[in-house]
N, C-alpha and C positions, 0 to 999 in steps of 0.2 A: 794374399790374405784369404783366410778361410771363412771368417765371420766378423761382423761388426755389430755394435749396438748403435741404433739410430733413433733419434727423436723425430717422429713424423706425424703429421696431421692427416694428409691426404694419401700418402704413399707414392706420390708422383716421382720423387727423387729415387725411390727404390726401383720403380719401373724403368726410369731413364737409365739406370745403371745395371739393368738386368739382374736385380737382386730379388730375393723372395723372403718373406717373413717366415721364420722357423718357429719362433715362440714370442709371445708378448711377455716382456719382463715386468712392465708396469703400465698401468693405465692411470693417467692423471687428469685432474680437473683444475680449472682456474679458481683461485680464492682471493678475496680482498680481505686483508687482515689489518687490524688496528690494535694498538695497546690500550689498556684501560684508562690511562691518563689522558690520552688524546680523545677517547670516546666520551669521557666525562666532561670535557671542555665543550660547551655548547657551540662555540664558533667553529671549532675543528670538527665536531660531529656533523654539523650542517655541510661542511665541505666534503667530508667522507661520504655522507648520504648522497650529495649531489654527484660525486664521482661514481658511486654505485648505480645511480639511476642512468647516467650516461653510458656506462659500460653495459648494463642490462639492455639498454636500447640498441646499442651496436650489435649485441649478440642476437637480439630479437629480429633485427633487420637482415640477418644472414639468410640468403635464399629468398628474400622478398623483394618485390619491385612495385613501383607505382605505375598505373595505367590511366591515361587521360584520353578522352575522345569527345567528339561532337556528335549529337544525335538529334534527329527530328523528333518532336514530342510524340508523333504518331507511332514511332518505333520504340519508344521507351520501354514498354512492357517486354517486348521481344529481347531487348538488350539486357534488361535486368534478370531475365531467366537464364541468360548465358553466364553472367558475371558472378563468380564467387567473390566474397569480400569479407573483411574482418567484421564489419557490421553491415551497413547498406552503403551504396555508392553516395558520394557527395554530388549533389546536383545543383547546378547554377544556370540561370537563364542567360542566354546570349542576347546581344543587341539585335540579332537577326530574328525576326518574329517566327515563332514556332520551333526554335532550335534551343537545345540545352547542351551544357558541358557536363560530362560525368567524370568522376575520378574515383579510383579504387586502389586499395593495397591488396596484393595477392602473392601467392607463391610463384616464383620465377618459372618453375617447371610447368605451370599451368598456362602461361601466357602464349607460348607457341601453339598450344592446342586450341585456344579460344579466339585468337586474333582473326583467323579466316572466318569463323562463325560470326564474330562481331561485324566484320566488313559486310558479309552477306545479309546481316540483319539491319544494315543501314548506318552503322557507325562510320564516321569520317574523321580524318585528322588524328588518327590513333597514335599516341606517343607512349613509349615505354621508357621509364627512367629508373636508375638504381636508387636504393635507399641507404643512407648512412646510419640512421637510427629509427626505431619504432618504439615509442613509449606508450605502454598500455595504462 
């Protein structure tokens, strides 16, 4: 076979088979489509809007992770300077006097760069976890 047309997102199947892209035939995007009758029905519209919110949340979560850690209050400012976050970290007091729990959402590619710095700044019990959805 001299050539094929392949639907690919990452190109990993092309690389696995020693293939190369010669030309992009089409670039596509995902669309949620409804007909007017369904959209004009309030019950169905709510269901469609709910589905759209969940799908957008799943797309927004792509490449994002959650990060949790425990920090002594005296180290909080050092830790906050290191942490990128969507807003500010969520901070909760622990039962252990002088200790806090921090939680942030950030890009996965950032985590491996900052975990050593967080550890050196006094963070303990650092947990990275995947996200299924991020709803803004």
